[in-house]
VOKOL-302158 format. One line per 3 residues: number of its first residue (from 1); for each residue y, z, x of C-alpha. Coordinates in Angstrom, 1 decimal. Example, Ala and Ser with C-alpha at 12.3 -4.5 7.8 and 13.67 -1.06 7.14 Angstrom:
residues 2
1 = -4.5/7.8/12.3 | -1.1/7.1/13.7 $
***
This chain:
residues 559
1 = 0.0/0.1/0.2 | 2.2/0.2/3.1 | 4.6/-2.7/2.8 $
4 = 4.2/-5.5/4.9 | 6.7/-6.3/8.0 | 6.7/-8.8/10.9 $
7 = 3.3/-7.7/11.8 | 2.3/-6.8/8.4 | 0.4/-3.4/9.2 $
10 = 2.7/-1.6/11.3 | 7.0/-1.6/11.7 | 6.5/-0.1/15.1 $
13 = 6.4/-3.0/17.2 | 8.8/-4.0/19.6 | 9.2/-7.2/17.8 $
16 = 9.6/-5.1/14.1 | 12.0/-3.0/16.0 | 14.4/-5.8/17.1 $
19 = 13.9/-7.9/13.8 | 15.3/-5.0/11.9 | 18.0/-3.3/14.3 $
22 = 19.2/-7.3/14.4 | 19.2/-8.1/10.1 | 20.6/-4.3/9.4 $
25 = 24.7/-4.0/8.5 | 26.7/-3.4/6.0 | 28.8/-6.5/4.4 $
28 = 32.4/-6.2/5.2 | 35.3/-7.1/2.6 | 37.4/-9.9/3.6 $
31 = 40.7/-12.0/1.9 | 40.0/-15.0/0.2 | 40.6/-18.6/1.2 $
34 = 44.3/-19.0/0.7 | 44.0/-22.8/-0.5 | 41.8/-21.5/-3.4 $
37 = 43.8/-21.8/-6.8 | 41.2/-20.9/-9.4 | 37.8/-19.6/-9.6 $
40 = 36.6/-23.1/-9.4 | 38.4/-23.9/-6.4 | 37.1/-20.8/-4.8 $
43 = 33.4/-21.8/-5.4 | 34.0/-24.9/-3.8 | 36.5/-24.5/-1.2 $
46 = 34.9/-23.9/1.8 | 31.1/-24.8/3.3 | 29.4/-21.3/3.1 $
49 = 28.2/-20.3/-0.6 | 30.3/-18.3/-2.9 | 29.9/-16.7/-6.1 $
52 = 31.5/-14.4/-8.1 | 29.7/-10.8/-9.6 | 30.8/-8.5/-11.7 $
55 = 31.9/-6.5/-8.9 | 33.7/-9.0/-7.0 | 33.3/-12.2/-4.7 $
58 = 30.5/-12.5/-2.1 | 30.0/-15.2/0.2 | 26.8/-16.1/2.0 $
61 = 25.2/-18.4/4.1 | 23.4/-22.0/4.1 | 19.6/-21.0/4.7 $
64 = 17.9/-24.5/5.4 | 17.9/-26.1/1.9 | 19.2/-22.9/0.2 $
67 = 21.9/-20.6/0.5 | 21.3/-16.9/0.6 | 23.6/-13.4/0.1 $
70 = 22.2/-10.8/1.3 | 23.3/-6.8/1.6 | 25.1/-7.4/-2.1 $
73 = 25.9/-3.7/-3.8 | 23.9/-3.7/-6.8 | 24.8/0.5/-7.1 $
76 = 26.9/2.8/-5.6 | 25.6/4.7/-2.6 | 23.4/7.5/-3.9 $
79 = 24.9/10.0/-1.4 | 26.5/13.6/-1.4 | 26.7/14.5/-4.7 $
82 = 24.7/11.1/-5.8 | 22.0/12.2/-4.5 | 19.1/13.1/-7.0 $
85 = 21.7/11.0/-9.6 | 20.9/7.6/-11.7 | 22.6/4.7/-9.7 $
88 = 26.2/4.1/-10.6 | 27.3/0.7/-11.0 | 29.0/-0.7/-7.8 $
91 = 32.8/-0.4/-7.0 | 34.7/-3.3/-7.4 | 36.5/-4.6/-4.2 $
94 = 39.0/-7.4/-3.5 | 39.1/-10.3/-2.0 | 35.6/-11.5/-1.0 $
97 = 32.7/-9.7/0.7 | 31.1/-10.7/3.1 | 26.9/-11.3/2.4 $
100 = 25.5/-12.8/5.8 | 23.7/-9.8/6.9 | 20.8/-7.4/5.4 $
103 = 21.7/-3.8/4.7 | 20.2/-0.6/6.0 | 16.3/0.1/4.9 $
106 = 15.9/3.3/2.3 | 15.8/6.7/4.6 | 12.3/6.7/5.6 $
109 = 10.3/7.7/8.9 | 9.3/3.9/10.1 | 11.9/1.3/9.8 $
112 = 15.0/2.1/12.2 | 18.0/2.2/10.8 | 17.2/3.5/7.6 $
115 = 20.0/5.0/5.4 | 20.5/6.7/2.0 | 23.1/4.1/1.4 $
118 = 20.8/1.1/1.0 | 21.4/-0.3/-2.8 | 21.7/-3.5/-2.1 $
121 = 20.1/-6.9/-2.9 | 19.6/-10.1/-1.5 | 19.5/-13.6/-3.7 $
124 = 18.0/-17.0/-1.9 | 19.0/-19.7/-4.7 | 19.3/-23.7/-4.1 $
127 = 22.6/-23.9/-5.5 | 24.8/-21.5/-8.0 | 25.4/-23.6/-10.0 $
130 = 23.1/-24.0/-13.0 | 20.1/-22.3/-15.0 | 17.0/-22.0/-12.6 $
133 = 14.1/-19.3/-13.6 | 14.8/-16.0/-11.9 | 12.4/-14.4/-9.3 $
136 = 12.9/-10.2/-8.9 | 10.3/-9.0/-6.3 | 9.9/-5.5/-5.9 $
139 = 8.5/-4.7/-2.3 | 5.9/-2.1/-1.8 | 4.6/0.3/0.6 $
142 = 3.8/3.3/-1.1 | 6.9/4.3/-2.8 | 8.0/5.8/0.9 $
145 = 8.4/2.9/3.1 | 9.4/-0.9/3.4 | 12.6/-3.1/2.3 $
148 = 13.1/-5.7/0.8 | 14.5/-7.4/3.8 | 11.5/-7.7/5.6 $
151 = 11.0/-10.8/7.2 | 7.3/-11.7/5.4 | 9.9/-11.4/2.4 $
154 = 12.9/-14.3/3.3 | 12.6/-15.9/0.2 | 14.0/-19.3/1.6 $
157 = 11.0/-21.2/1.3 | 9.9/-19.8/-2.3 | 13.3/-20.3/-3.6 $
160 = 13.2/-24.0/-2.3 | 9.8/-25.0/-3.7 | 9.9/-23.2/-6.5 $
163 = 13.5/-24.6/-7.4 | 14.4/-20.6/-8.4 | 16.7/-18.0/-7.8 $
166 = 15.3/-15.3/-5.6 | 16.2/-11.5/-5.3 | 14.9/-9.1/-3.3 $
169 = 16.1/-5.3/-2.9 | 15.9/-1.6/-1.6 | 15.2/1.1/-3.8 $
172 = 15.5/4.7/-2.9 | 11.7/6.1/-1.4 | 9.8/9.3/-1.0 $
175 = 11.7/12.3/-1.8 | 15.0/10.7/-2.4 | 13.0/8.2/-4.9 $
178 = 10.2/10.1/-6.4 | 9.9/13.4/-7.9 | 11.2/15.3/-10.7 $
181 = 12.5/18.7/-11.2 | 14.8/19.5/-14.2 | 17.5/21.2/-12.3 $
184 = 18.5/18.2/-10.2 | 19.1/16.6/-13.8 | 21.9/13.8/-13.8 $
187 = 25.1/15.5/-16.1 | 26.0/11.8/-16.8 | 22.6/11.0/-18.2 $
190 = 20.3/13.7/-18.6 | 17.8/12.1/-16.2 | 15.9/14.7/-13.6 $
193 = 13.3/12.3/-12.0 | 12.0/9.2/-10.5 | 15.4/8.0/-9.0 $
196 = 13.2/5.0/-7.4 | 12.1/3.4/-10.7 | 15.9/4.2/-11.6 $
199 = 17.3/1.9/-9.3 | 14.7/-0.7/-9.8 | 15.7/-0.7/-13.5 $
202 = 19.9/-0.7/-12.5 | 18.5/-3.7/-10.4 | 17.0/-5.7/-13.4 $
205 = 20.7/-4.9/-15.2 | 22.3/-5.9/-12.4 | 20.3/-9.5/-12.3 $
208 = 20.9/-10.1/-15.8 | 24.7/-9.4/-15.2 | 25.0/-11.6/-12.3 $
211 = 22.5/-14.4/-12.5 | 24.7/-17.0/-13.8 | 26.8/-16.2/-11.3 $
214 = 23.9/-17.5/-8.5 | 22.7/-20.3/-10.8 | 19.7/-18.5/-12.6 $
217 = 19.2/-18.0/-15.9 | 20.0/-14.1/-17.4 | 17.4/-15.0/-20.2 $
220 = 14.3/-16.1/-17.8 | 13.5/-13.2/-15.1 | 10.7/-12.6/-14.1 $
223 = 9.4/-9.6/-12.3 | 7.0/-9.8/-9.6 | 5.6/-7.2/-7.4 $
226 = 3.0/-6.0/-4.9 | 1.4/-2.8/-4.5 | 3.7/0.2/-5.4 $
229 = 5.7/-3.1/-6.7 | 3.4/-4.1/-8.8 | 2.9/-1.1/-10.1 $
232 = 6.5/-1.1/-10.7 | 6.3/-4.4/-12.7 | 4.2/-3.0/-14.8 $
235 = 5.9/0.7/-15.8 | 9.4/-1.0/-16.2 | 7.9/-3.7/-18.5 $
238 = 7.1/-0.4/-21.1 | 10.7/0.9/-20.7 | 12.2/0.0/-24.1 $
241 = 16.0/-0.7/-22.3 | 14.3/-2.9/-19.5 | 11.8/-5.1/-21.6 $
244 = 14.3/-7.6/-23.4 | 15.5/-8.1/-19.8 | 12.5/-9.5/-18.5 $
247 = 10.4/-12.4/-19.7 | 7.2/-12.1/-18.0 | 5.7/-9.6/-15.0 $
250 = 3.3/-10.5/-12.2 | 2.0/-7.4/-10.6 | 0.0/-7.8/-7.8 $
253 = -2.5/-6.0/-5.8 | -0.6/-2.7/-8.3 | -1.4/0.3/-7.6 $
256 = -1.6/1.6/-11.4 | -0.2/5.3/-11.1 | -3.2/8.2/-11.9 $
259 = -3.1/11.5/-10.9 | -4.1/13.4/-8.6 | -5.0/10.6/-6.4 $
262 = -1.5/8.5/-6.4 | 1.3/11.0/-8.3 | 2.2/14.2/-8.6 $
265 = 2.1/16.2/-11.5 | 5.0/17.4/-13.4 | 3.9/21.0/-12.4 $
268 = 2.8/20.0/-9.1 | 6.4/18.5/-8.1 | 8.3/21.2/-9.6 $
271 = 6.5/23.4/-7.1 | 7.1/21.1/-4.1 | 11.1/20.9/-4.6 $
274 = 11.1/24.6/-4.8 | 9.0/25.2/-1.7 | 11.2/22.7/0.1 $
277 = 14.4/24.7/-1.2 | 13.1/27.6/0.0 | 11.9/26.6/3.2 $
280 = 15.4/24.9/3.7 | 17.1/28.3/3.0 | 18.9/26.9/-0.3 $
283 = 18.7/26.4/-3.7 | 16.8/23.2/-5.8 | 20.5/21.7/-6.5 $
286 = 21.4/22.8/-2.9 | 19.2/20.2/-1.7 | 21.6/17.6/-2.3 $
289 = 23.4/19.0/0.7 | 20.8/19.3/3.2 | 20.4/16.4/6.1 $
292 = 18.5/13.5/5.3 | 15.9/13.8/7.7 | 15.0/17.7/7.3 $
295 = 14.4/17.1/4.0 | 12.5/14.0/4.5 | 10.4/15.8/7.0 $
298 = 9.9/19.2/5.0 | 9.0/17.3/1.9 | 6.3/14.8/4.1 $
301 = 5.2/18.2/5.9 | 3.8/19.6/2.2 | 1.2/16.3/2.4 $
304 = 0.2/16.2/5.8 | -3.4/16.7/6.8 | -6.4/16.0/4.7 $
307 = -5.7/16.0/0.8 | -8.6/19.2/0.4 | -6.2/21.5/3.1 $
310 = -2.9/21.2/0.9 | -1.2/23.9/-1.2 | -0.8/21.2/-4.1 $
313 = -3.4/19.8/-5.6 | -2.1/16.3/-6.6 | -0.5/13.5/-4.7 $
316 = -3.2/13.1/-3.0 | -3.1/9.6/-1.5 | 0.5/8.6/-2.6 $
319 = 3.1/10.1/-4.2 | 4.1/7.5/-6.9 | 6.6/8.1/-10.2 $
322 = 6.2/11.5/-12.4 | 5.4/11.7/-15.7 | 8.6/13.1/-16.9 $
325 = 8.6/11.4/-20.6 | 11.7/9.2/-20.0 | 10.9/7.0/-17.0 $
328 = 7.7/7.3/-17.0 | 6.3/8.4/-20.2 | 2.7/8.5/-19.4 $
331 = 0.4/6.5/-16.6 | -0.7/2.9/-17.2 | -4.2/3.8/-18.2 $
334 = -2.9/5.9/-21.2 | 0.0/3.1/-22.6 | -0.4/0.7/-24.4 $
337 = 0.2/-3.0/-23.1 | 3.5/-4.1/-21.4 | 4.3/-7.0/-24.6 $
340 = 4.8/-9.4/-22.5 | 3.2/-12.4/-20.6 | 1.5/-11.5/-17.7 $
343 = 0.1/-12.6/-14.6 | -2.0/-10.3/-12.7 | -3.5/-11.1/-8.8 $
346 = -5.4/-8.6/-6.7 | -6.7/-9.5/-3.1 | -10.7/-10.4/-2.7 $
349 = -10.8/-7.3/0.2 | -8.4/-5.3/-1.0 | -10.2/-2.5/1.2 $
352 = -9.7/-4.2/4.8 | -6.3/-3.8/4.5 | -6.8/0.0/5.0 $
355 = -10.5/-0.6/7.4 | -9.2/-3.0/9.8 | -7.3/-3.1/13.2 $
358 = -3.8/-1.7/12.4 | -4.5/0.7/9.2 | -1.8/2.3/8.0 $
361 = -4.0/5.5/7.4 | -6.6/4.9/9.8 | -10.2/6.0/9.0 $
364 = -13.5/6.5/11.2 | -15.4/3.4/11.1 | -19.3/4.2/9.7 $
367 = -21.8/2.4/11.5 | -24.6/4.4/10.2 | -25.9/5.2/6.3 $
370 = -25.1/9.3/7.3 | -21.5/8.0/8.5 | -21.0/5.9/5.5 $
373 = -21.9/8.8/3.0 | -19.8/11.8/4.9 | -16.7/8.7/4.5 $
376 = -17.2/7.8/0.8 | -17.1/11.5/0.5 | -13.8/12.1/2.5 $
379 = -12.2/8.6/0.4 | -13.4/10.5/-2.9 | -11.2/13.6/-2.4 $
382 = -8.0/11.5/-2.4 | -8.5/11.6/-6.2 | -10.2/14.5/-7.3 $
385 = -10.6/18.2/-5.9 | -14.3/18.5/-6.4 | -15.9/14.9/-6.8 $
388 = -19.3/15.3/-8.9 | -21.9/15.9/-6.8 | -24.3/12.9/-5.9 $
391 = -21.1/10.1/-6.3 | -21.2/9.1/-2.8 | -24.4/8.6/-2.7 $
394 = -24.5/6.9/-6.2 | -21.4/4.2/-5.2 | -23.3/3.7/-2.0 $
397 = -26.5/2.8/-3.7 | -24.8/0.5/-6.4 | -22.8/-1.2/-4.1 $
400 = -25.7/-2.0/-1.4 | -27.8/-3.6/-4.4 | -24.4/-5.6/-5.4 $
403 = -24.2/-7.1/-2.2 | -28.1/-7.7/-1.5 | -27.7/-9.5/-5.3 $
406 = -24.7/-11.6/-4.3 | -25.4/-12.1/-0.8 | -22.3/-9.9/0.4 $
409 = -22.5/-8.5/3.6 | -24.3/-5.0/2.9 | -23.8/-3.0/6.8 $
412 = -21.4/0.1/6.3 | -18.2/-0.7/7.0 | -18.3/-3.7/4.6 $
415 = -19.6/-1.6/1.9 | -17.2/1.6/2.4 | -14.2/-1.2/2.3 $
418 = -15.4/-2.4/-0.8 | -15.7/0.6/-1.8 | -12.2/1.9/-0.8 $
421 = -10.1/-1.2/-2.5 | -11.6/-1.4/-5.4 | -11.7/2.3/-6.5 $
424 = -8.0/2.1/-5.5 | -7.0/-1.3/-7.2 | -9.3/-3.9/-8.3 $
427 = -10.8/-1.0/-10.9 | -7.6/-0.8/-13.1 | -6.1/-4.1/-12.6 $
430 = -9.5/-5.7/-14.0 | -10.0/-2.9/-16.7 | -6.3/-3.2/-17.5 $
433 = -6.7/-7.2/-18.5 | -9.5/-6.9/-20.1 | -8.0/-4.5/-22.5 $
436 = -5.1/-6.7/-22.6 | -7.3/-9.8/-23.3 | -9.0/-7.8/-26.1 $
439 = -6.1/-6.1/-27.7 | -3.1/-7.9/-27.0 | -2.0/-11.6/-28.2 $
442 = 0.2/-12.4/-25.4 | -1.1/-14.5/-22.5 | -2.8/-12.8/-19.6 $
445 = -3.9/-15.3/-16.2 | -5.9/-13.4/-13.9 | -6.1/-14.8/-9.8 $
448 = -8.1/-13.0/-7.4 | -6.8/-14.2/-3.8 | -9.5/-15.6/-1.4 $
451 = -8.1/-16.6/1.7 | -9.8/-15.2/4.7 | -7.7/-13.6/7.6 $
454 = -8.8/-14.3/11.2 | -10.4/-12.4/13.0 | -10.7/-9.4/14.3 $
457 = -9.1/-8.8/11.1 | -11.3/-9.4/8.1 | -11.6/-10.5/4.3 $
460 = -8.8/-11.2/2.2 | -7.0/-7.9/2.4 | -4.6/-6.2/0.1 $
463 = -1.0/-7.6/0.8 | -2.6/-11.0/2.5 | -1.0/-12.2/-0.9 $
466 = 2.5/-11.4/0.3 | 3.5/-13.8/3.7 | 1.4/-16.6/1.1 $
469 = 4.0/-16.6/-1.7 | 7.1/-16.3/0.1 | 5.6/-19.5/2.6 $
472 = 6.1/-16.7/5.7 | 2.7/-16.9/7.1 | 3.3/-19.1/10.0 $
475 = 5.8/-16.8/11.6 | 5.1/-16.2/15.0 | 4.5/-12.2/13.8 $
478 = 2.4/-13.6/10.5 | 0.4/-16.6/12.6 | -2.7/-14.7/14.6 $
481 = -3.4/-12.7/11.4 | -2.7/-15.3/8.3 | -3.1/-19.0/10.8 $
484 = -0.8/-21.7/10.0 | -2.4/-24.7/9.7 | -2.4/-27.5/7.0 $
487 = -5.0/-25.5/4.4 | -2.7/-22.5/4.8 | 0.5/-24.5/3.9 $
490 = -1.8/-25.7/1.0 | -2.7/-22.4/-0.1 | 0.6/-21.2/0.2 $
493 = 2.5/-24.1/-1.9 | -0.4/-23.6/-4.3 | 0.7/-20.0/-5.0 $
496 = 4.0/-20.9/-5.3 | 3.6/-23.7/-7.4 | 1.7/-21.2/-9.7 $
499 = 4.0/-18.5/-9.7 | 6.7/-21.0/-10.4 | 5.6/-22.5/-12.9 $
502 = 4.6/-18.9/-14.4 | 8.1/-18.2/-14.0 | 9.8/-21.3/-15.8 $
505 = 7.7/-21.9/-18.9 | 5.1/-19.2/-18.7 | 2.1/-21.9/-18.2 $
508 = 0.7/-21.6/-14.1 | 0.2/-24.9/-12.7 | 0.0/-26.8/-9.8 $
511 = -0.7/-30.3/-8.5 | -3.8/-29.0/-6.2 | -5.1/-26.6/-8.9 $
514 = -7.0/-27.2/-11.9 | -6.2/-26.5/-15.4 | -6.0/-22.2/-15.8 $
517 = -6.8/-21.0/-18.8 | -6.0/-17.4/-20.3 | -8.1/-15.0/-18.6 $
520 = -11.2/-13.7/-20.8 | -13.6/-11.3/-19.2 | -17.5/-13.2/-19.5 $
523 = -15.9/-17.1/-18.9 | -14.6/-18.5/-15.7 | -11.1/-17.9/-16.4 $
526 = -10.0/-16.2/-13.0 | -8.4/-18.6/-10.4 | -10.1/-18.1/-7.0 $
529 = -7.3/-19.1/-4.8 | -7.6/-20.0/-1.4 | -10.4/-21.0/1.4 $
532 = -11.2/-24.8/2.0 | -11.3/-25.7/-2.3 | -8.0/-23.8/-2.7 $
535 = -8.2/-23.7/-6.3 | -11.5/-22.5/-8.0 | -12.0/-21.0/-11.3 $
538 = -14.7/-18.0/-11.5 | -16.5/-15.3/-14.1 | -14.8/-12.1/-13.5 $
541 = -15.9/-11.2/-10.0 | -17.7/-7.7/-8.9 | -18.4/-7.0/-12.6 $
544 = -21.6/-5.1/-10.9 | -19.4/-2.8/-8.8 | -16.8/-2.4/-11.3 $
547 = -19.5/-1.1/-13.5 | -20.3/1.5/-11.0 | -16.9/2.8/-11.0 $
550 = -17.5/3.2/-15.1 | -20.2/4.9/-14.3 | -18.4/7.4/-11.8 $
553 = -15.5/8.4/-13.4 | -13.5/8.9/-10.7 | -11.1/6.6/-11.6 $
556 = -9.4/6.9/-15.3 | -10.9/4.2/-18.0 | -8.0/2.3/-19.8 $
559 = -8.2/3.7/-23.5 $
***
């Protein structure tokens, strides 16, 4: 669930640090071109692209065949008294604001130069006139890392080939973005939780208000996200005030939130804030005045070490949105369908992101059956304080039998990789799609991304989709893992075509793909994208493995 940087798995390489440092700066404001006498003349007075937002004019830059506007504020900096406040609209400015460099990433432990002053958007557009579909992308990163400015998310290729307006952005992360405590209530809004989710909603309101300025159609916004960002697409579509802003959603490898694995319970969140405040010698409201690094480190310290050794029972794997009755009314498996057209995506081998080289959460590599069982038992502790006795043996037996029947690898590492990825990602993605197919009249398409990575990486890992969706697979940082040949270009172009056509009119298609029917669980309606065939149709992959999770009861099944 870590967001892909230049090297995808780690932000700490020299290249990543140099790239982030070079692209992180706050845009400045300059005067308008003196020759311009009207808004129309201003928009065409210079060779560089200009757009008028609701807060003022911005000047972008050319990026090949498209224009890019970097670091455009969509909300006021959430600093000082606005820490833990609902996002406020950006302050207007006079003249023309330079929008040629990215803003700082949201405050975190990994990307250099991160800052609480991070609520900025980036826009790629083929032109500032017209009414193109708008694609808004929510980055992943386990709700605590990442940025919309990472090179993998460069929107130029996606905007050009798809004829789309592409928007990426930052939102608050970690303790600053996800949690709950009533003593942090905002007197203006009454909200006291999930500030990162509130930022995402504010960004969508900003996009709806400003799409026309960048050549977009405010009535045709598609929300796309990966991992934690994929989870956000689903959660935002469930909000009554946000749903009217959206036409369609594309959750990719969505980490659908459930406790105790991927979220704190409200009770544990209250305890966490109170514990951190006491450690820092202040009150919960007083946390607004604590230096950001001290607050981040004290919060992260609560979740260090093995899950079963911590003072809190929930938030065992990640700390996503907390159920607060307002921004998060319940977990996805408990709530109704979003009621919008959906194109859901998962990677064929989600778990190899975590068990392959450069894992963000390294685990011992099992080489024997005894080591495999021990590794699975420790994995199960991430989602349950006391997993049922014999569950590890039950899962290993089921996965080995399915692998043998399907011709998959059945060595200990391969089996654990599949168990890891299916438990945290595939199971709820597929079961929610099946529930939707049974109960909703809205169209739903299912895509499994199957393009293999290169050795020493293996399978088709979690987040392997991003370099192909954005067409950045061939960058020097990405090419060693993903390849950079004609087949990779064709797979990427097909992926872009499918998402762009879905965003345009709801019917995904590509010259490189066959006709793709709406998803039905028992028919060949899952599109497999990747490999020499590029696109084929299949019935739901890994049905036997999913039944093993039904029987396990470890992941909650949709109601």
